[in-house]
N, C-alpha and C positions, 0 to 999 in steps of 0.2 A: 608117460614117456620118460625114460631114463635120460640123464644128461651126463656129460663128461666135463670135469672141471680141472683145468691145469693151472697150478699156482707157481709162479716164479718169484721167489723172495728178493731177487736182485742181490746186491752186494752187502746186505745187512741181515743179521739174525732177526727173526720176527718172533714175537711172543704174544699170542692172542690179539692179533691185529684185525679190527673190523674191516670188512671189504665189501664193496658194491661194484657190480659189473653189469653191463647191458645184457638183457635176456634175448637170445636169438629168436627170430621170427618163427612162430609155430610152436614154441615151447610154452606150455600153459603155466599160469601163476599158481601159487600154492606152497605147500611145505614139501621139502625134499630131505630125505634121510641119507646119510653116508654110513653104510653098514660097517665099514672099517675106518675108524678115525685115527689110526696110527700114522706116523710119518708126517705129522703136521696138519692133518686134515680136520675139518670141523665135524661135529656130530650131526648138525642140522642146518638147513639153509631156508631162507624165506624169499620167495619170488613174489614181488609186489611192485606195482608201478612200472612194469616192464624192466625191472632190474632184479638181479639175484644178490641177496645180502647174506653174509655169514661172518662168523668170527673164526679165523684160523687158529690152530693151536700153535705149537712151537715149530719153527722152520729154521733150518740152518742156511746161512748165506749161500747162494748159488745152487742150492739143492732143490731142483724143480720136481714137483710131485704132480701126478695125474690121478684123480679120484673119480669114482662113479657114484652118482646119486640117483635115487628113484623117488617118485612121489610117495609120501608117507605121512606119519603123524608126528606131532611135536614131542620132543624129549627134553629133559632137563628143566631149567627154570621156566616158569609160566609167567609171561608178561601180559598184563591187562590194563585197560584204561576205561574208567567209568565216568560218565557225564552226569552231572546233577544240574541244578538250576543255573549256576553261574561258575561252575568249577569243572575241571577235568582232574581226576585222581589217578595217578600212575602207581600200579602195584606190581611187586615181584613175589610170586608165591604167596599172594595175599597180604604182603607187608608193604607199607607205604614207602615209596621212593620220593615222590614229590606231588604237589597239588598245584594246578594252574588256576589262578583266580582271574577270570576275564570280565566278569561283572556286567554282562549285557541284560540279564533278567533278574538281577538281585533286587529284593524289596528294600535293601539297605542303601545308603548313599554309595554311588558307584565310585570306586577309587579313580585317581587321576590316570592310572595306567595299569594294564595287567601285570601280574607278577607270579613267580613260583615260590610257594612257601608251604611247608618246610622243604628243605632239600636234605635228604638223609643218605647215609652210607650204613647199611644195616640198621641197627637200632639208634645210631648216633646222628642227631641233627647237626649239620655243619653250618647252617646260616642263622643269622640273628632273628629273633622273634619280630613279628610285624605288629605294629600298634594299630588296632582297629579304628581308633579315633585319636585326634590330636591331643585330647585331654586324658588319654588312657594312663593308668598308673601301673607300675612305676614308669615315670617318663623316660624316654630314650632320646639320644641325640639324633639329629638328621632323620626324622621319622619317615621321610620320603625314600630312604634306603630300604627298599622292600625285598630283602632276601636275594632274589635273582630276577633281574628285570632289564628292559631296554629303554633308553631315554637319551635326550640331548637338551642342553640348556638354551639353545638359540636356533630356532627354526623359523626363518622369515621374521626374526626378531621376537618370537614367542618362546617363553620359558616352558619347556617340557621336561625339565629335570626336577625342580623343586615343587612344593605344594604351597608356595606363598601366593598371596592375592594376585590374580591375573594370570595364573599358570594355565598352560594348555592341557588338553586331554587327548589321550589315545582311545579312540572309540572302536570297540570290537564290532565288525559288521557281518561276520559269518565265518564258517569253516569251509575251506575249499575241499578238504578231505580229512578223514580220520581213519587211522588203523587202530582198532580197539583191542586187538589180540594178535600176538605173534611170538614165535619161538626165538626170534632174533632181535626185533625191536617193535615198539609201539610209538605212535606219535600222531601229529596233526600238521596241517597247513592252515593258517588263519589269515583272514583279511582284516586290516584295520585302517582307519583314517585318523591322522593326527590333525587336531583342530585347535583353534584359538579358544579362549574362554568364552567368546561370543558364538562359538559354533562354526566359525569360518574354516573350511577345509584347507590344510596346508600341504600335505603330502599323503599318499597312500603307501601302505606297507604290506608286504607278504611275509609272514613269520612262520618258519618251519621248525619243529622241535621233535627230537627223537630220544627215547630212552632205550639204550642197548642192554642186552642181556649182560649179566655181570661177568667179569674176568677175574682171575685169581688176585690181582692187585686192587680191584675196585670196580668202578662202573663209568662208562662214557655217556655223556649227554651231548647231543648235537643241536646247535642253535644257528639257524640261517635267517638273515634279515635282508630283504630287498626293498628298497625305496623306489617308488614310481612317481614321477612328477606329473600327476594327472590333473593338477589344478593350476598349472603355470610353473614358471621357474621357482626353484626352491633353494634358498641359501642356508647352508649349515654353517653357523657362525663359529668363530674362534673363541672358545671358552673352555676352561678346564672342567666346567660343570657338565659332564656328560659321560656316557658309557654305552656304546651300542651293545655290549655285553657287560653288565654290571653286577657285582656280588658284594654283599656285606656279610662277613663271617661272624660266628658267635664270639662273644667276648674273650674266652680263654685262648682263642686262636689269634687274637690281635697281636700286632708287632710290638705294642707296648705292654703286652702280657707275656705269655709263653710262646707266642707264635713267631714264625720266621718267614720273611719275604725273600724270595730269590728268583732270579730270572735267567733266561737262556744264555746271556752274555757274561754271566758270572757275578753280576751285582747282587749284593745282599743288603737287606734293610731298605727302609723308605728312602734314605738319602741317596742310595745308589740305584733306585728304581723309579721314583716318582718323576713323571715327565719324560722318561727315557723310552727308547724303542727296543723291542725284543720280540722274537717269534712266540715266546711263551713266558708265563709268569706263574709262580706257585706260592701259595700261602699254606704253611703247615705248622702243626703244634700238637698239644695234647688236649683231648676232649674226653670226658667221662672215663678217664683211665686208659684211653687208646691214643696211639700216635696216628694222626690222620692229616689229610690235606686236600686242598682244591687247587687244581691247575687250570688255566685257560690258555688254549692254543689259538693263535692267529694263523690264517692260511696264506701260503705264498702267492696265491692268485687273488688275494683280497686287495681292496682299495688301500693304497698307501701302506702296504706291508713293508716291514713289520710295524705294527701300530705303536703309538705312544700309550703309556699306561698311567692312569690316574689312580695311584695306589697309596694308601695311608696306613700308618701304624695303628690307627683306631679301627681298622677292619674293613675299609672299603678297597675294592680293586675293580677297575673298569677299563675297557679298551676304548680309547678316545683318539681317533685319527685327525681331529680337527683343531687341536689346541696348540698350534705351533707357537703363537705369541706367548700364551700363558706359560708354556713349558720352556720357553727360550731355547728352542731346539736348534736355532741357527739356520733352519731351512728357509724361513721367510718371516717377515714381520706379521704376516696374516695367513693363518691356516684355513680361513673360510673357503668353502667350496660351493659353487653354484651348479646345481643339477638342472639342466635345461628342460623345458617343458617337453613331455613325452618320453624322456630318457629314464633309465633305471640305474640303480647303484646297489650292487650286492655285497654282502658281508657273510663270512663263514667262520664259525667258532666251534671248537670242541672243548667241553668241560670234562675234566677228569677228576672224579671223586676217588681218592685213593687212600689205602693204608700206608702207614709209614711216612717218611719224608721224601723229598724229590729224588734222592739217590736210591733209596731202597725200592721206591715205586718205579724207578727207571723212567722218569717223566720225559727226559730228552728223547729216549728211544720211542716212547709212545707218541710224541709229537711227530717224529720222523715217519712212523707207521702211517700216520694220517696225511701228512704233507706229501710224502712220496711212498705210496702204498705198494704192496706186492702187485705184480702184473698178473692178471687172471684172464683166462680164456674159457668160454663156455660153448659147448656145442651139443646137439642132440646125439645121444649114444646109439 
């Protein structure tokens, strides 16, 4: 069944903006091809989960385009996800993008929490190495900074940030779904339970992750986290030690090396960024002879948007909406939040792995594409 897709970019120029729109009733899922991708149209779309997903090409502001797509086969970059004993490996044209370590069936000691490592842009790894053991050599500072991860340091009084004695554990309990192959994205939704060191359940989490097909400036990764108070009230305490989306960059990218921290409100460096609130923040510098960076976007509909940022010159940056007191934000003496029994708390982040710095990669425009995307209508043709 062919479909007709109308894309309205609104009042902004668009450049390879990822888009998702509800699929009309009766339109089957699968791969759709656009025979003519000129005029801002995508080459291929992916219908999954009753939504149509694609990456638009270039669109001029207010220039509405209508395109026709038919069921077909994938073209361009091949995205796959392979599951092994306790990992999911994400590949683009057979090359590693990232690997998710969730640890539910590993014969080795299970880590305190799942994490993504490495995180790569092409052949370049952007995140710091992960120590397999505390006594691994050479030693690294903050060994609990595991590349890309989700954590918070005070959940009903339990430390789920560090790996010091008495720390809590995020236990993988299963995958709700997995998309193992797709021309537009691959990903998963995972169920986890955050527990005390004695195994007492604190809060349940649903974690969704997607790897998008590459765009000329880099690649997008989407991370969505939803907490569910399934075991009674949950208090997320006011502590700087946390990041619902947390990243540790490789040493050359650090702010005390060649790297540069910058955020959406114009602040530059740790002093103008740590503990401040902003819709996005970027860490860029030179790695392996390439100018590259990582940006994290916070969504306007997210809890306590724009988030505070726990970002350091030594390479950490993390979205932490709970640390009002530690960050001396002026909002309140206590940023703790109580999630009432039975309630849910969602967070949405987009991670942009990019070539160049924040200016050449047009990080601000890419955040806008995500926060206020083109308007799209789909109907059966």
